[in-house]
C-alpha beads as a LAMMPS data file, in Angstrom:
LAMMPS data file: protein, C-alpha beads

340 atoms
339 bonds

1 atom types
1 bond types

-500.0 500.0 xlo xhi
-500.0 500.0 ylo yhi
-500.0 500.0 zlo zhi

Masses

1 110.0

Atoms # bond

1 1 1 12.236 174.490 409.371
2 1 1 9.754 176.615 407.475
3 1 1 6.482 175.304 406.107
4 1 1 4.991 177.444 403.385
5 1 1 1.287 177.194 402.650
6 1 1 0.684 178.569 399.194
7 1 1 -2.727 179.563 397.865
8 1 1 -2.378 179.236 394.109
9 1 1 -4.010 182.102 392.153
10 1 1 -3.631 184.067 388.936
11 1 1 -0.827 185.443 386.786
12 1 1 0.121 188.286 384.661
13 1 1 1.443 189.519 381.431
14 1 1 4.749 188.926 379.772
15 1 1 6.831 189.736 376.742
16 1 1 10.134 188.309 375.624
17 1 1 13.503 189.808 374.878
18 1 1 16.593 187.743 374.202
19 1 1 20.341 188.075 374.235
20 1 1 23.071 185.808 373.006
21 1 1 24.742 183.544 375.509
22 1 1 28.354 184.397 376.253
23 1 1 29.390 180.745 376.414
24 1 1 28.615 177.873 374.007
25 1 1 26.128 175.246 375.116
26 1 1 24.356 172.198 373.792
27 1 1 21.582 173.227 371.310
28 1 1 19.035 171.140 373.186
29 1 1 20.379 171.966 376.631
30 1 1 18.279 173.861 379.143
31 1 1 18.191 177.641 378.702
32 1 1 17.746 180.250 381.430
33 1 1 14.516 182.243 381.788
34 1 1 14.377 185.271 384.098
35 1 1 11.186 187.107 385.037
36 1 1 11.384 190.894 385.302
37 1 1 8.548 192.015 387.607
38 1 1 6.803 195.370 387.496
39 1 1 3.521 196.769 388.828
40 1 1 0.613 197.437 386.449
41 1 1 -1.459 200.603 386.212
42 1 1 -3.899 199.754 389.004
43 1 1 -2.670 200.329 392.572
44 1 1 -5.321 198.484 394.605
45 1 1 -3.755 199.697 397.852
46 1 1 -4.537 203.025 399.449
47 1 1 -2.149 205.952 399.474
48 1 1 0.446 205.641 402.194
49 1 1 0.177 201.853 402.436
50 1 1 3.191 199.640 401.765
51 1 1 4.130 198.640 398.219
52 1 1 2.985 195.098 397.473
53 1 1 6.118 194.419 395.418
54 1 1 8.457 195.282 398.271
55 1 1 6.441 193.040 400.623
56 1 1 6.992 189.933 398.483
57 1 1 9.322 187.157 399.648
58 1 1 9.158 184.816 396.655
59 1 1 7.385 184.133 393.347
60 1 1 5.279 181.142 392.321
61 1 1 4.532 180.397 388.675
62 1 1 2.533 177.804 386.776
63 1 1 3.318 176.670 383.220
64 1 1 0.788 174.817 381.086
65 1 1 1.564 171.115 380.852
66 1 1 3.809 171.138 383.927
67 1 1 1.862 169.731 386.850
68 1 1 3.753 171.184 389.761
69 1 1 3.990 174.945 390.340
70 1 1 7.489 176.408 390.336
71 1 1 8.892 178.363 393.286
72 1 1 11.461 181.069 392.464
73 1 1 13.402 183.387 394.719
74 1 1 13.239 187.103 393.954
75 1 1 16.058 189.659 393.843
76 1 1 16.003 193.454 394.056
77 1 1 18.715 194.770 391.722
78 1 1 19.049 198.568 391.667
79 1 1 15.366 198.976 392.431
80 1 1 14.221 196.442 389.808
81 1 1 12.651 193.147 390.850
82 1 1 13.737 189.894 389.213
83 1 1 13.265 186.204 389.843
84 1 1 16.188 183.831 389.955
85 1 1 16.788 181.957 386.700
86 1 1 14.490 179.131 385.646
87 1 1 16.039 176.549 383.318
88 1 1 13.812 175.070 380.590
89 1 1 14.545 172.939 377.504
90 1 1 14.011 174.723 374.163
91 1 1 10.369 174.651 373.120
92 1 1 6.988 176.385 373.335
93 1 1 5.459 177.233 376.710
94 1 1 2.418 179.013 378.111
95 1 1 2.593 180.997 381.308
96 1 1 -0.670 180.286 383.117
97 1 1 -0.163 181.911 386.490
98 1 1 2.316 184.199 388.234
99 1 1 2.042 185.701 391.682
100 1 1 4.169 187.036 394.520
101 1 1 3.898 185.655 398.047
102 1 1 4.742 186.916 401.510
103 1 1 5.630 184.619 404.393
104 1 1 2.827 184.342 406.944
105 1 1 1.795 182.364 409.984
106 1 1 0.151 179.896 409.628
107 1 1 -0.438 180.595 405.906
108 1 1 1.567 182.597 403.397
109 1 1 -0.160 185.608 401.856
110 1 1 -0.717 186.495 398.209
111 1 1 0.450 190.128 397.840
112 1 1 0.163 190.490 394.067
113 1 1 -1.161 188.509 391.117
114 1 1 -1.499 188.731 387.353
115 1 1 -5.006 189.129 385.928
116 1 1 -6.327 186.719 383.326
117 1 1 -7.188 187.716 379.773
118 1 1 -10.662 189.259 379.436
119 1 1 -10.893 189.774 383.208
120 1 1 -11.983 193.146 384.589
121 1 1 -8.403 193.930 385.629
122 1 1 -6.861 192.531 382.441
123 1 1 -6.885 195.946 380.773
124 1 1 -4.564 197.371 383.432
125 1 1 -1.610 195.296 382.266
126 1 1 0.264 194.959 378.982
127 1 1 -0.252 191.222 378.495
128 1 1 -2.753 189.385 380.687
129 1 1 -2.309 185.622 381.009
130 1 1 -2.724 183.067 379.216
131 1 1 0.627 184.000 377.504
132 1 1 2.664 181.844 375.094
133 1 1 6.445 182.204 374.872
134 1 1 9.346 180.433 373.229
135 1 1 12.565 179.088 374.710
136 1 1 15.240 178.913 372.028
137 1 1 18.652 177.309 371.897
138 1 1 21.510 179.760 372.559
139 1 1 19.026 182.392 373.785
140 1 1 18.688 183.657 377.335
141 1 1 15.184 185.092 377.715
142 1 1 13.970 187.821 380.057
143 1 1 10.185 187.888 380.467
144 1 1 8.548 191.051 381.755
145 1 1 5.627 190.451 384.111
146 1 1 3.243 193.211 385.233
147 1 1 1.540 192.382 388.535
148 1 1 -1.296 194.053 390.421
149 1 1 -1.588 194.241 394.187
150 1 1 -3.996 191.585 395.359
151 1 1 -6.869 191.720 397.823
152 1 1 -9.070 188.719 398.532
153 1 1 -12.237 190.718 397.855
154 1 1 -11.039 191.449 394.304
155 1 1 -10.367 187.833 393.297
156 1 1 -13.124 187.721 390.676
157 1 1 -11.813 190.941 389.109
158 1 1 -8.579 189.097 388.348
159 1 1 -10.536 186.463 386.448
160 1 1 -10.293 183.635 388.945
161 1 1 -12.745 182.524 391.620
162 1 1 -12.149 180.600 394.811
163 1 1 -13.283 177.261 393.449
164 1 1 -10.472 177.531 390.878
165 1 1 -7.773 178.054 393.500
166 1 1 -5.577 175.064 394.254
167 1 1 -4.245 174.890 397.793
168 1 1 -0.702 173.551 397.877
169 1 1 1.773 173.301 400.705
170 1 1 5.459 173.765 399.912
171 1 1 7.620 172.230 402.614
172 1 1 11.322 172.298 403.356
173 1 1 13.803 169.924 404.949
174 1 1 17.296 170.986 406.038
175 1 1 20.332 168.675 406.018
176 1 1 23.928 169.036 407.189
177 1 1 26.639 166.378 407.231
178 1 1 30.121 165.686 408.578
179 1 1 32.429 163.487 406.527
180 1 1 35.359 161.897 408.352
181 1 1 38.245 159.852 406.996
182 1 1 41.436 158.515 408.552
183 1 1 42.995 158.936 405.093
184 1 1 42.045 162.605 404.959
185 1 1 45.434 163.641 403.574
186 1 1 44.504 161.797 400.354
187 1 1 41.669 164.310 399.902
188 1 1 44.085 167.194 399.189
189 1 1 43.343 168.721 395.800
190 1 1 39.843 167.254 395.644
191 1 1 36.615 169.221 395.969
192 1 1 37.399 169.394 399.683
193 1 1 40.284 171.763 398.918
194 1 1 43.996 171.774 399.640
195 1 1 43.728 171.598 403.425
196 1 1 41.558 168.556 404.239
197 1 1 40.920 167.554 407.846
198 1 1 39.876 164.352 409.573
199 1 1 36.396 165.864 410.056
200 1 1 35.099 168.017 407.197
201 1 1 31.733 169.507 406.297
202 1 1 30.362 166.858 403.933
203 1 1 29.957 167.600 400.247
204 1 1 26.782 165.747 399.383
205 1 1 23.659 165.647 397.260
206 1 1 20.130 164.398 397.885
207 1 1 18.028 162.759 395.181
208 1 1 14.299 162.998 395.890
209 1 1 11.796 160.529 394.397
210 1 1 7.998 160.410 394.484
211 1 1 5.772 157.346 394.651
212 1 1 3.328 158.653 392.038
213 1 1 0.042 156.792 391.502
214 1 1 1.101 154.012 393.853
215 1 1 4.301 153.390 391.892
216 1 1 6.094 150.888 394.162
217 1 1 9.513 151.713 392.724
218 1 1 9.471 155.484 393.368
219 1 1 10.458 156.034 389.729
220 1 1 9.377 159.703 389.576
221 1 1 12.571 161.710 390.142
222 1 1 11.569 165.020 391.738
223 1 1 15.026 166.573 391.686
224 1 1 18.636 166.588 392.878
225 1 1 19.727 168.963 395.656
226 1 1 23.457 169.618 396.042
227 1 1 25.471 171.745 398.474
228 1 1 28.544 172.144 396.249
229 1 1 27.747 172.103 392.516
230 1 1 24.772 172.271 390.180
231 1 1 23.663 169.691 387.624
232 1 1 26.206 171.062 385.126
233 1 1 29.104 170.693 387.538
234 1 1 29.351 174.442 388.143
235 1 1 30.230 175.496 391.696
236 1 1 27.159 176.870 393.510
237 1 1 27.545 180.531 394.489
238 1 1 25.736 182.583 397.117
239 1 1 23.980 185.889 396.439
240 1 1 27.320 187.700 396.659
241 1 1 29.012 185.489 394.073
242 1 1 31.045 183.443 396.564
243 1 1 31.068 179.615 396.720
244 1 1 28.605 178.333 399.312
245 1 1 31.084 175.607 400.278
246 1 1 34.122 177.283 401.847
247 1 1 37.480 175.624 402.551
248 1 1 39.970 177.208 404.939
249 1 1 43.272 176.276 406.508
250 1 1 41.544 175.451 409.778
251 1 1 38.445 173.736 408.366
252 1 1 35.445 174.018 406.054
253 1 1 31.893 175.295 406.227
254 1 1 28.668 175.240 404.226
255 1 1 25.042 176.219 405.018
256 1 1 22.500 173.427 405.588
257 1 1 21.179 172.022 402.323
258 1 1 17.545 172.948 401.672
259 1 1 15.297 170.263 400.178
260 1 1 11.997 171.662 398.826
261 1 1 8.983 169.467 398.034
262 1 1 5.207 169.748 397.570
263 1 1 2.482 168.374 399.822
264 1 1 -0.728 168.203 397.766
265 1 1 -4.112 168.549 399.493
266 1 1 -6.283 165.475 399.945
267 1 1 -3.435 163.284 398.649
268 1 1 -0.833 161.265 400.540
269 1 1 2.505 162.084 398.936
270 1 1 5.061 159.315 399.474
271 1 1 8.683 160.360 399.067
272 1 1 12.058 158.614 399.059
273 1 1 15.363 160.424 399.506
274 1 1 18.877 159.148 398.911
275 1 1 21.887 160.959 400.377
276 1 1 25.150 160.599 398.436
277 1 1 28.395 161.870 399.996
278 1 1 31.374 162.895 397.869
279 1 1 34.306 160.769 399.026
280 1 1 37.229 158.639 397.962
281 1 1 36.485 155.052 396.972
282 1 1 39.527 153.065 396.000
283 1 1 41.637 155.375 393.862
284 1 1 38.838 157.650 392.665
285 1 1 36.482 160.257 394.075
286 1 1 32.733 160.244 393.561
287 1 1 29.314 160.489 395.171
288 1 1 28.584 157.328 397.150
289 1 1 24.901 156.694 397.848
290 1 1 23.592 155.630 401.258
291 1 1 20.517 153.547 401.979
292 1 1 17.251 155.381 401.196
293 1 1 14.946 157.034 403.712
294 1 1 11.203 157.575 403.297
295 1 1 8.590 160.041 404.473
296 1 1 4.924 160.814 403.794
297 1 1 3.786 164.438 403.412
298 1 1 5.874 165.701 406.334
299 1 1 9.659 165.445 406.303
300 1 1 9.843 165.952 410.078
301 1 1 9.954 162.144 410.414
302 1 1 12.113 159.878 408.238
303 1 1 11.501 156.121 408.129
304 1 1 13.874 153.385 406.988
305 1 1 11.288 151.656 404.780
306 1 1 8.320 152.524 402.538
307 1 1 4.777 151.964 403.690
308 1 1 3.066 152.233 407.087
309 1 1 4.999 152.440 410.356
310 1 1 5.458 149.193 412.261
311 1 1 6.847 148.258 415.659
312 1 1 10.208 147.494 414.036
313 1 1 10.408 150.740 412.015
314 1 1 13.553 152.826 412.428
315 1 1 12.675 156.527 412.506
316 1 1 14.686 159.718 412.887
317 1 1 13.775 163.357 413.388
318 1 1 15.635 166.655 413.288
319 1 1 16.005 167.323 416.988
320 1 1 15.786 170.799 418.476
321 1 1 17.692 172.638 415.737
322 1 1 15.278 171.657 412.955
323 1 1 18.159 170.258 410.849
324 1 1 18.923 166.645 409.980
325 1 1 22.556 166.290 411.098
326 1 1 24.276 163.155 409.799
327 1 1 27.784 161.706 409.896
328 1 1 29.653 159.777 407.219
329 1 1 32.694 157.828 408.307
330 1 1 34.342 157.391 411.740
331 1 1 33.399 160.808 413.127
332 1 1 33.916 161.476 416.833
333 1 1 30.886 163.741 417.270
334 1 1 28.712 163.099 420.302
335 1 1 25.574 164.669 418.860
336 1 1 24.074 163.831 415.475
337 1 1 20.727 162.563 414.190
338 1 1 21.825 159.577 412.109
339 1 1 24.863 157.777 410.709
340 1 1 24.876 156.979 406.991

Bonds

1 1 1 2
2 1 2 3
3 1 3 4
4 1 4 5
5 1 5 6
6 1 6 7
7 1 7 8
8 1 8 9
9 1 9 10
10 1 10 11
11 1 11 12
12 1 12 13
13 1 13 14
14 1 14 15
15 1 15 16
16 1 16 17
17 1 17 18
18 1 18 19
19 1 19 20
20 1 20 21
21 1 21 22
22 1 22 23
23 1 23 24
24 1 24 25
25 1 25 26
26 1 26 27
27 1 27 28
28 1 28 29
29 1 29 30
30 1 30 31
31 1 31 32
32 1 32 33
33 1 33 34
34 1 34 35
35 1 35 36
36 1 36 37
37 1 37 38
38 1 38 39
39 1 39 40
40 1 40 41
41 1 41 42
42 1 42 43
43 1 43 44
44 1 44 45
45 1 45 46
46 1 46 47
47 1 47 48
48 1 48 49
49 1 49 50
50 1 50 51
51 1 51 52
52 1 52 53
53 1 53 54
54 1 54 55
55 1 55 56
56 1 56 57
57 1 57 58
58 1 58 59
59 1 59 60
60 1 60 61
61 1 61 62
62 1 62 63
63 1 63 64
64 1 64 65
65 1 65 66
66 1 66 67
67 1 67 68
68 1 68 69
69 1 69 70
70 1 70 71
71 1 71 72
72 1 72 73
73 1 73 74
74 1 74 75
75 1 75 76
76 1 76 77
77 1 77 78
78 1 78 79
79 1 79 80
80 1 80 81
81 1 81 82
82 1 82 83
83 1 83 84
84 1 84 85
85 1 85 86
86 1 86 87
87 1 87 88
88 1 88 89
89 1 89 90
90 1 90 91
91 1 91 92
92 1 92 93
93 1 93 94
94 1 94 95
95 1 95 96
96 1 96 97
97 1 97 98
98 1 98 99
99 1 99 100
100 1 100 101
101 1 101 102
102 1 102 103
103 1 103 104
104 1 104 105
105 1 105 106
106 1 106 107
107 1 107 108
108 1 108 109
109 1 109 110
110 1 110 111
111 1 111 112
112 1 112 113
113 1 113 114
114 1 114 115
115 1 115 116
116 1 116 117
117 1 117 118
118 1 118 119
119 1 119 120
120 1 120 121
121 1 121 122
122 1 122 123
123 1 123 124
124 1 124 125
125 1 125 126
126 1 126 127
127 1 127 128
128 1 128 129
129 1 129 130
130 1 130 131
131 1 131 132
132 1 132 133
133 1 133 134
134 1 134 135
135 1 135 136
136 1 136 137
137 1 137 138
138 1 138 139
139 1 139 140
140 1 140 141
141 1 141 142
142 1 142 143
143 1 143 144
144 1 144 145
145 1 145 146
146 1 146 147
147 1 147 148
148 1 148 149
149 1 149 150
150 1 150 151
151 1 151 152
152 1 152 153
153 1 153 154
154 1 154 155
155 1 155 156
156 1 156 157
157 1 157 158
158 1 158 159
159 1 159 160
160 1 160 161
161 1 161 162
162 1 162 163
163 1 163 164
164 1 164 165
165 1 165 166
166 1 166 167
167 1 167 168
168 1 168 169
169 1 169 170
170 1 170 171
171 1 171 172
172 1 172 173
173 1 173 174
174 1 174 175
175 1 175 176
176 1 176 177
177 1 177 178
178 1 178 179
179 1 179 180
180 1 180 181
181 1 181 182
182 1 182 183
183 1 183 184
184 1 184 185
185 1 185 186
186 1 186 187
187 1 187 188
188 1 188 189
189 1 189 190
190 1 190 191
191 1 191 192
192 1 192 193
193 1 193 194
194 1 194 195
195 1 195 196
196 1 196 197
197 1 197 198
198 1 198 199
199 1 199 200
200 1 200 201
201 1 201 202
202 1 202 203
203 1 203 204
204 1 204 205
205 1 205 206
206 1 206 207
207 1 207 208
208 1 208 209
209 1 209 210
210 1 210 211
211 1 211 212
212 1 212 213
213 1 213 214
214 1 214 215
215 1 215 216
216 1 216 217
217 1 217 218
218 1 218 219
219 1 219 220
220 1 220 221
221 1 221 222
222 1 222 223
223 1 223 224
224 1 224 225
225 1 225 226
226 1 226 227
227 1 227 228
228 1 228 229
229 1 229 230
230 1 230 231
231 1 231 232
232 1 232 233
233 1 233 234
234 1 234 235
235 1 235 236
236 1 236 237
237 1 237 238
238 1 238 239
239 1 239 240
240 1 240 241
241 1 241 242
242 1 242 243
243 1 243 244
244 1 244 245
245 1 245 246
246 1 246 247
247 1 247 248
248 1 248 249
249 1 249 250
250 1 250 251
251 1 251 252
252 1 252 253
253 1 253 254
254 1 254 255
255 1 255 256
256 1 256 257
257 1 257 258
258 1 258 259
259 1 259 260
260 1 260 261
261 1 261 262
262 1 262 263
263 1 263 264
264 1 264 265
265 1 265 266
266 1 266 267
267 1 267 268
268 1 268 269
269 1 269 270
270 1 270 271
271 1 271 272
272 1 272 273
273 1 273 274
274 1 274 275
275 1 275 276
276 1 276 277
277 1 277 278
278 1 278 279
279 1 279 280
280 1 280 281
281 1 281 282
282 1 282 283
283 1 283 284
284 1 284 285
285 1 285 286
286 1 286 287
287 1 287 288
288 1 288 289
289 1 289 290
290 1 290 291
291 1 291 292
292 1 292 293
293 1 293 294
294 1 294 295
295 1 295 296
296 1 296 297
297 1 297 298
298 1 298 299
299 1 299 300
300 1 300 301
301 1 301 302
302 1 302 303
303 1 303 304
304 1 304 305
305 1 305 306
306 1 306 307
307 1 307 308
308 1 308 309
309 1 309 310
310 1 310 311
311 1 311 312
312 1 312 313
313 1 313 314
314 1 314 315
315 1 315 316
316 1 316 317
317 1 317 318
318 1 318 319
319 1 319 320
320 1 320 321
321 1 321 322
322 1 322 323
323 1 323 324
324 1 324 325
325 1 325 326
326 1 326 327
327 1 327 328
328 1 328 329
329 1 329 330
330 1 330 331
331 1 331 332
332 1 332 333
333 1 333 334
334 1 334 335
335 1 335 336
336 1 336 337
337 1 337 338
338 1 338 339
339 1 339 340
């Protein structure tokens, strides 16, 4: 399990170009935004040192009016650096911050950042932040971002100072499930494929909720994490374009599901998660929700109830592999973390 400690700093310039979508969509549906990353005119690293773009492991952006920063994976395509797609509803947005991070121990490292408008380094890029942009219906936007290599000593030259930096911790929980059914033959032709088995890698989703401002009902929905399909029902593909959930004659496989959440400094973040397994109920198939589990700040310990731990609390942890392994149904496994 990886814990990422992110030191939130500045962003960089952007301009928009659009292309028509190949497929029809709802006019008010979310549209995809992709960031095309390039290095500005100022090097900031000595000759012979490594390129700060190639060192980056992921991007972190901040949009005005959206409280939580957004973590995006980055891809190198024919020598050009892109982020994975960000989906936003049509409307007006302002890009406040954009920077590239490198994994570190114990803290991740800022390797490049975008200077702010009117900062000393702002003239070395095409469009320093604060940058407005539009998301339109039926338009897929690509936003070009020019970043400069970052050194701590140059923070004021970027237009931000240390008292403006927000320290945020992005944490990850990993989940894997087995779904077992004595009526497994009835699963043929479902999402589990044409060759179902008594014990199959579970198709499941996790809904994550936040107790925001002491909301006792955990009404703030953080997001849905799924190991088979996205929110539009499209099958999730890996970086090579293959389905992440694989069915074979002799079984099925899928990587552990990654659940990403934020741990804010000086604040106790109370979370609730609900695991729903895709299975047959009566004559139909659907996602069946289990009882909720709760955690505060650190997902390494799940509790069966909200609030402080008590002597009667039921708790579970990931074990040595760092993954929450669960079973659904009458599985015959001898080792698992919990039964839903």
